[in-house]
N, C-alpha and C positions, 0 to 999 in steps of 0.2 A: 744751539750754542748761544752762550750769553756774552755780551760785549760789555765793556767796561761803562758805556753810557747808559745801558739799560736803567740801573737804579735812578739816575738823574733825569732820565726822559719820562719815567712812569707817571710821576706827578704832573707833568705837562699835559700827558693824554688825558688823565683823570680830570684835569680841569676842563677839558672840552666835552666832558661827558654829560653836561647839563645844558639844556636848550638856552636858558637864560644867559649863561656865561658866553656862550657862542654868540648870542644877540649882542651883548655887552661888546664883545671883541669887533664885531661887524659894526656897531655904531662908533667905535673908536678907531676904525680903520683909516679914515680920512682926516679925523680931526680930534681935538682934545674937548672934553666934555665935562661939565659940572655934574656931580651926582644927582642933583635935582633934575637936570635935563634927561639923564638915563633913566631915572625913575619914571619921569613923565613918558618918555618914548615907549617904554616897556609896560607901561601901565601897572606898575608893582608899588608896594609900600616901601618906604625908606628902610624899615627893618629887613625886609626880604632882600633889598638891594645890597644893604650892607653885608650880608652873609657872602652873596656872590662875589663882591668887590674884594672881600677879604680873602677869599679863596684864590681868586686871580693874582692878588698882590703877594700871597704867600709863595706862589710859585714864580713870581716875578714877570708874569705876562703883561701887567700893567703897572704903572707908576702913578703916584698921585702928587699933587703940589697944593698947598694950601693958599689960597688968596681970600683974605678977610675970614668970614666964617664958612667959606665954600671950599670944597676940595675939588680939584680938576683932575681928571684922569686922562691918561694917554698910554697907547701901546709901549712896550719895551721891545723894540724891534730885535735886540739882541737875542731874546729868547725865541723869537721866530725863526731866526738864523739856526739856533741849535736844533729846532725841529726839522727845519728844512735839510740840514746836513744829515741828520738822522735817517730821514725818508731817502735822501739821495743815494745813501750806501746800499739800498736794496737795489737801485737801478745798476750801480757799479759792480756790486759784488755778489749778487744773488745767483745761485747756481741753477735755479729754475728758469730764468730768462734766456731765451735763445741767444746765441752770440749775435752781436751786431755787426752788420756789415754796411759798408759805405755805398750809397746809391752811386750808380754809374752815370 
């Protein structure tokens, strides 16, 4: 059964399908970083990084702000809430999970 959120959620999961993009998300977990620092941390070229940053920006998982000639990236936590809510639906509504009982 398809839900209304499936088309909207699919690009988010696809963005997580590449190891470099997951690493970028991990680097941005606690702080905002300049693209040059992300490239250095990952050991990738600027052009390779740009491709992955573009993919993450297109699905709105990250946001950038320009400061001088550098762009600083941070997570867009609203999109992570969308993912979290989608996954949480499986806990609440999945017929394959046993009924939950409160511990005595």
